[in-house]
N, CA, C and O of each residue as an XYZ file, in Angstrom:
460
protein
N     121.988     71.148    119.593
C     122.200     70.375    118.393
C     122.458     71.354    117.259
O     121.750     72.350    117.112
N     123.452     71.071    116.479
C     123.854     71.977    115.410
C     122.669     72.292    114.496
O     121.753     73.003    114.911
N     122.665     71.804    113.325
C     121.581     72.011    112.372
C     120.705     70.764    112.412
O     121.002     69.760    111.764
N     119.630     70.844    113.175
C     118.784     69.680    113.425
C     118.264     69.047    112.139
O     118.223     67.821    112.028
N     117.872     69.851    111.183
C     117.308     69.322    109.933
C     118.354     68.501    109.162
O     118.048     67.429    108.641
N     119.569     69.007    109.097
C     120.642     68.287    108.409
C     120.933     66.964    109.111
O     121.105     65.932    108.462
N     120.986     67.004    110.422
C     121.238     65.785    111.193
C     120.100     64.786    110.976
O     120.345     63.593    110.799
N     118.866     65.271    110.990
C     117.718     64.393    110.790
C     117.761     63.732    109.411
O     117.555     62.524    109.290
N     118.026     64.523    108.385
C     118.083     63.973    107.028
C     119.159     62.901    106.917
O     118.934     61.846    106.323
N     120.312     63.169    107.483
C     121.411     62.196    107.450
C     121.051     60.943    108.241
O     121.281     59.821    107.788
N     120.488     61.144    109.418
C     120.133     60.041    110.311
C     119.097     59.123    109.668
O     119.191     57.902    109.789
N     118.123     59.698    108.993
C     117.047     58.908    108.399
C     117.483     58.144    107.150
O     116.730     57.309    106.648
N     118.673     58.413    106.647
C     119.204     57.643    105.511
C     119.591     56.226    105.931
O     119.636     55.320    105.099
N     119.867     56.039    107.205
C     120.291     54.730    107.703
C     119.086     53.842    107.996
O     117.985     54.327    108.255
N     119.315     52.538    107.949
C     118.288     51.577    108.338
C     118.061     51.662    109.844
O     118.893     52.182    110.587
N     116.924     51.144    110.273
C     116.554     51.197    111.686
C     117.634     50.626    112.615
O     117.943     51.262    113.623
N     118.215     49.469    112.328
C     119.247     48.952    113.237
C     120.441     49.903    113.393
O     120.983     50.045    114.489
N     120.839     50.537    112.319
C     121.968     51.476    112.379
C     121.575     52.709    113.190
O     122.383     53.233    113.956
N     120.340     53.169    113.024
C     119.869     54.321    113.810
C     119.859     53.990    115.299
O     120.280     54.797    116.127
N     119.375     52.799    115.627
C     119.387     52.395    117.033
C     120.822     52.279    117.542
O     121.104     52.618    118.691
N     121.721     51.804    116.695
C     123.131     51.752    117.067
C     123.695     53.138    117.330
O     124.501     53.317    118.244
N     123.280     54.121    116.537
C     123.705     55.504    116.755
C     123.199     56.054    118.076
O     123.917     56.763    118.781
N     121.956     55.722    118.408
C     121.399     56.131    119.699
C     122.180     55.483    120.836
O     122.502     56.136    121.829
N     122.481     54.202    120.688
C     123.269     53.499    121.710
C     124.643     54.156    121.878
O     125.140     54.291    122.997
N     125.246     54.558    120.772
C     126.554     55.228    120.838
C     126.449     56.559    121.581
O     127.327     56.901    122.372
N     125.376     57.308    121.325
C     125.172     58.569    122.041
C     125.091     58.328    123.549
O     125.697     59.054    124.337
N     124.343     57.309    123.935
C     124.193     57.006    125.358
C     125.517     56.546    125.968
O     125.805     56.850    127.126
N     126.316     55.823    125.203
C     127.645     55.428    125.682
C     128.530     56.662    125.875
O     129.344     56.712    126.797
N     128.367     57.647    125.005
C     129.124     58.902    125.158
C     128.704     59.635    126.426
O     129.539     60.233    127.106
N     127.412     59.591    126.746
C     126.947     60.200    128.000
C     127.719     59.581    129.156
O     128.203     60.290    130.037
N     127.830     58.273    129.150
C     128.569     57.575    130.212
C     130.023     58.032    130.256
O     130.529     58.390    131.320
N     130.692     58.023    129.118
C     132.127     58.333    129.136
C     132.409     59.805    129.438
O     133.372     60.109    130.141
N     131.597     60.714    128.926
C     131.837     62.136    129.171
C     131.425     62.572    130.573
O     131.846     63.633    131.034
N     130.620     61.784    131.248
C     130.155     62.165    132.587
C     131.244     62.050    133.643
O     131.059     62.499    134.774
N     132.368     61.459    133.290
C     133.464     61.299    134.242
C     134.160     62.616    134.579
O     134.849     62.707    135.595
N     133.990     63.621    133.750
C     134.706     64.886    133.949
C     133.715     66.026    134.163
O     132.826     66.231    133.337
N     133.855     66.772    135.259
C     132.897     67.838    135.572
C     132.791     68.940    134.512
O     131.764     69.614    134.429
N     133.833     69.131    133.708
C     133.797     70.190    132.695
C     132.977     69.818    131.458
O     132.807     70.647    130.563
N     132.475     68.601    131.395
C     131.738     68.146    130.212
C     130.221     68.290    130.345
O     129.473     67.681    129.580
N     129.770     69.078    131.294
C     128.328     69.209    131.557
C     127.543     69.576    130.312
O     126.548     68.926    129.994
N     127.978     70.609    129.603
C     127.238     71.074    128.427
C     127.239     70.039    127.303
O     126.238     69.870    126.607
N     128.357     69.355    127.131
C     128.442     68.319    126.097
C     127.451     67.201    126.402
O     126.723     66.751    125.516
N     127.425     66.759    127.645
C     126.522     65.671    128.023
C     125.071     66.113    127.884
O     124.228     65.345    127.421
N     124.783     67.328    128.276
C     123.406     67.827    128.139
C     122.978     67.849    126.669
O     121.835     67.523    126.350
N     123.881     68.228    125.788
C     123.572     68.214    124.345
C     123.365     66.789    123.837
O     122.511     66.552    122.983
N     124.133     65.852    124.351
C     123.946     64.446    123.971
C     122.576     63.934    124.411
O     121.927     63.181    123.685
N     122.140     64.343    125.597
C     120.809     63.957    126.067
C     119.737     64.518    125.139
O     118.800     63.817    124.756
N     119.889     65.782    124.788
C     118.916     66.431    123.909
C     118.901     65.766    122.534
O     117.837     65.469    121.991
N     120.075     65.541    121.986
C     120.169     64.899    120.677
C     119.562     63.497    120.721
O     118.894     63.081    119.774
N     119.785     62.782    121.793
C     119.242     61.429    121.923
C     117.718     61.441    121.906
O     117.095     60.545    121.337
N     117.120     62.444    122.523
C     115.652     62.550    122.483
C     115.161     62.713    121.050
O     114.151     62.121    120.669
N     115.865     63.507    120.256
C     115.480     63.669    118.851
C     115.699     62.382    118.060
O     114.874     62.028    117.218
N     116.790     61.686    118.320
C     117.038     60.425    117.626
C     115.905     59.436    117.894
O     115.485     58.706    116.996
N     115.420     59.415    119.117
C     114.286     58.549    119.458
C     113.044     58.988    118.693
O     112.340     58.160    118.116
N     112.780     60.277    118.688
C     111.607     60.808    117.980
C     111.631     60.403    116.508
O     110.600     60.029    115.949
N     112.790     60.475    115.889
C     112.914     60.180    114.462
C     112.904     58.680    114.170
O     112.728     58.280    113.019
N     113.087     57.860    115.178
C     113.237     56.420    114.985
C     112.019     55.612    115.419
O     111.656     54.638    114.759
N     111.398     55.998    116.500
C     110.388     55.157    117.152
C     109.259     54.721    116.227
O     108.815     53.576    116.305
N     108.791     55.594    115.366
C     107.630     55.272    114.528
C     107.871     54.065    113.624
O     106.923     53.369    113.261
N     109.113     53.812    113.261
C     109.431     52.700    112.364
C     109.771     51.407    113.105
O     109.968     50.364    112.482
N     109.838     51.477    114.414
C     110.226     50.305    115.209
C     109.000     49.456    115.552
O     107.861     49.914    115.467
N     109.264     48.223    115.936
C     108.194     47.349    116.415
C     107.646     47.915    117.719
O     108.317     48.685    118.406
N     106.425     47.527    118.047
C     105.731     48.103    119.194
C     106.498     47.919    120.505
O     106.504     48.828    121.335
N     107.143     46.773    120.712
C     107.894     46.560    121.949
C     109.117     47.473    122.021
O     109.477     47.956    123.095
N     109.745     47.701    120.884
C     110.883     48.624    120.829
C     110.389     50.053    121.032
O     111.033     50.839    121.727
N     109.248     50.395    120.428
C     108.664     51.723    120.623
C     108.441     52.001    122.104
O     108.767     53.081    122.596
N     107.884     51.020    122.812
C     107.606     51.197    124.238
C     108.888     51.476    125.021
O     108.909     52.343    125.893
N     109.941     50.749    124.711
C     111.214     50.974    125.410
C     111.810     52.332    125.066
O     112.356     53.015    125.932
N     111.702     52.721    123.799
C     112.238     54.023    123.392
C     111.477     55.162    124.059
O     112.070     56.171    124.437
N     110.174     55.002    124.201
C     109.386     56.029    124.892
C     109.814     56.116    126.349
O     109.963     57.210    126.893
N     110.011     54.964    126.980
C     110.484     54.945    128.365
C     111.832     55.666    128.481
O     112.048     56.446    129.409
N     112.722     55.402    127.543
C     114.028     56.066    127.534
C     113.875     57.567    127.324
O     114.537     58.356    127.999
N     113.020     57.966    126.406
C     112.838     59.389    126.132
C     112.315     60.127    127.368
O     112.744     61.243    127.660
N     111.396     59.501    128.081
C     110.886     60.096    129.320
C     112.013     60.225    130.340
O     112.125     61.245    131.021
N     112.850     59.186    130.446
C     113.975     59.246    131.382
C     114.937     60.376    131.027
O     115.403     61.099    131.908
N     115.232     60.527    129.754
C     116.118     61.609    129.317
C     115.531     62.969    129.681
O     116.252     63.859    130.131
N     114.234     63.127    129.489
C     113.571     64.396    129.828
C     113.627     64.655    131.334
O     113.818     65.793    131.764
N     113.461     63.609    132.126
C     113.559     63.772    133.588
C     114.955     64.242    133.976
O     115.114     65.151    134.790
N     115.960     63.612    133.384
C     117.329     64.033    133.687
C     117.538     65.486    133.298
O     118.122     66.254    134.063
N     117.074     65.866    132.134
C     117.272     67.246    131.681
C     116.585     68.243    132.606
O     117.116     69.324    132.862
N     115.422     67.886    133.098
C     114.673     68.800    133.960
C     115.461     69.119    135.235
O     115.339     70.217    135.778
N     116.261     68.175    135.709
C     117.040     68.362    136.944
C     118.535     68.432    136.669
O     119.340     68.183    137.565
N     118.914     68.767    135.445
C     120.300     68.615    135.022
C     121.302     69.378    135.878
O     122.349     68.831    136.224
N     121.014     70.605    136.222
C     121.954     71.399    137.017
C     122.228     70.723    138.356
O     123.378     70.634    138.787
N     121.175     70.247    139.012
C     121.339     69.573    140.306
C     122.055     68.233    140.161
O     122.915     67.890    140.973
N     121.699     67.485    139.132
C     122.351     66.186    138.906
C     123.841     66.381    138.693
O     124.660     65.687    139.295
N     124.189     67.331    137.830
C     125.602     67.512    137.490
C     126.417     68.002    138.683
O     127.599     67.679    138.802
N     125.798     68.773    139.559
C     126.511     69.319    140.716
C     126.802     68.261    141.782
O     127.654     68.472    142.645
N     126.111     67.145    141.729
C     126.261     66.083    142.719
C     126.977     64.889    142.074
O     126.379     64.180    141.265
N     128.249     64.661    142.424
C     129.005     63.579    141.788
C     128.332     62.205    141.883
O     128.430     61.407    140.950
N     127.661     61.925    142.980
C     126.993     60.625    143.127
C     125.814     60.509    142.163
O     125.633     59.473    141.524
N     125.021     61.559    142.058
C     123.887     61.539    141.124
C     124.376     61.493    139.680
O     123.802     60.794    138.845
N     125.435     62.240    139.394
C     125.998     62.232    138.042
C     126.491     60.830    137.684
O     126.280     60.361    136.566
N     127.143     60.167    138.630
C     127.621     58.804    138.392
C     126.449     57.842    138.191
O     126.535     56.921    137.379
N     125.366     58.051    138.920
C     124.186     57.192    138.770
C     123.560     57.370    137.386
O     123.151     56.394    136.758
N     123.485     58.606    136.916
C     122.959     58.869    135.571
C     123.880     58.239    134.526
O     123.408     57.635    133.562
N     125.177     58.379    134.715
C     126.136     57.794    133.772
C     125.955     56.281    133.695
O     125.991     55.700    132.610
N     125.762     55.650    134.840
C     125.565     54.197    134.859
C     124.252     53.817    134.178
O     124.200     52.839    133.432
N     123.200     54.577    134.430
C     121.917     54.311    133.762
C     122.052     54.501    132.252
O     121.475     53.736    131.479
N     122.797     55.499    131.834
C     123.017     55.724    130.399
C     123.758     54.535    129.788
O     123.457     54.126    128.667
N     124.721     53.982    130.518
C     125.447     52.798    130.038
C     124.497     51.615    129.875
O     124.542     50.907    128.869
N     123.648     51.409    130.860
C     122.683     50.304    130.806
C     121.730     50.482    129.629
O     121.452     49.533    128.896
N     121.231     51.710    129.453
C     120.348     51.988    128.315
C     121.087     51.784    126.996
O     120.516     51.257    126.041
N     122.331     52.192    126.939
C     123.120     52.015    125.720
C     123.186     50.540    125.334
O     122.966     50.181    124.177
N     123.487     49.701    126.303
C     123.564     48.263    126.035
C     122.207     47.701    125.621
O     122.119     46.851    124.734
N     121.167     48.178    126.265
C     119.805     47.723    125.953
C     119.411     48.106    124.530
O     118.883     47.283    123.782
N     119.670     49.356    124.162
C     119.331     49.827    122.816
C     120.162     49.082    121.772
O     119.654     48.730    120.708
N     121.427     48.845    122.073
C     122.270     48.092    121.143
C     121.717     46.677    120.942
O     121.713     46.168    119.821
N     121.257     46.052    122.006
C     120.623     44.732    121.880
C     119.368     44.814    121.010
O     119.149     43.963    120.148
N     118.545     45.845    121.240
C     117.319     46.017    120.449
C     117.625     46.204    118.971
O     116.834     45.814    118.112
N     118.769     46.799    118.679
C     119.121     47.097    117.287
C     119.338     45.830    116.467
O     119.115     45.822    115.256
N     119.768     44.774    117.122
C     120.080     43.543    116.412
C     121.453     43.561    115.760
O     121.820     42.598    115.086
N     122.212     44.615    115.940
C     123.529     44.721    115.310
C     124.544     43.736    115.879
O     125.566     43.467    115.248
N     124.276     43.204    117.048
C     125.223     42.278    117.677
C     124.994     40.831    117.268
O     125.767     39.947    117.640
N     123.934     40.586    116.504
C     123.621     39.201    116.087
C     124.483     38.760    114.951
O     124.353     37.630    114.480
């Protein structure tokens, strides 16, 4: 992540629904960038950035949203721990991409931006 403090300050200027929408967009990018083997580092950075977005957002969310965000953050950490192996296996990479898509849709629903 570039300058984490600058990103955090900018991110926290938005209301909670917009922040959740930004997290959903990051997860959608994980899905789209996972289609190409040369995007490993970009996707890994998106995973890392998404963990920070959750950290900066969860405290202001309702308890049910907090629980889901924590579950997502744990999943992101699990993926990162095995990232080299996941990326080297096209089937596992595709499975992570699909899970990221599902999480993206879930977070977007939680945001309320679609109402």
